[in-house]
C-alpha positions, 0 to 999 in steps of 0.5 A, a space after each residue: 828457403 821458405 820461398 822454395 817450400 812455398 813454391 813446392 807446396 803451391 805445385 802440390 796444390 795445383 796438381 791436386 786441384 787439377 786432378 780433382 777438377 779437370 776431366 782427363 787429368 788424374 793422379 793414381 796413388 802409388 805408395 812410396 817404399 819405406 815412406 813409414 820410415 821416412 815420415 813420422 806418420 804414414 801418409 795415404 798413397 795418393 798424398 805420397 804421390 802428390 807430394 813427390 810429383 808436386 815437389 818434382 814440378 816445383 824443383 824443376 820450376 825453381 831451377 828453370 824459372 830464373 833461366 827463362 826470366 833471363 831469356 825472356 828479358 830479351 823478348 817483349 814482356 808479353 811473351 814471358 807468360 806464354 813461355 811460362 805456360 808452354 814450359 808448364 805444359 811441356 813439364 806436365 807432358 813429360 811427367 805424364 810420359 814418365 810417371 805411370 801414376 799421372 794420366 792426362 787424357 788429351 790436349 785440353 786438360 794438359 793445356 788447362 793444367 799448364 795454364 793453372 800452374 803457370 798462373 799460380 807460379 806467377 802469383 808467387 
């Protein structure tokens, strides 16, 4: 359970760092309805958005990572990191399409953020 929470926290941090340091990668604050009732104290809207977005990426990574590890076991060891980065790039692309709060301007910040998230998840 603590590993799941740690993975989600790393994804939240990775999205926050990407939004702060990468030109063309931004997260717009979007307040969560009833957040003050769900949380003991109200978080700023930007942190609410980062919390939900990072948790969504973390959960998808937790679900898909074991499946990809099984598939990657059949391939040479060098391809798994490439597959992991490609998965993160695809997840960020779809997140950009479905969440209006996330804006990725071009391919360069998309690839850089996908690589950074892939590296951080690999370190875990």
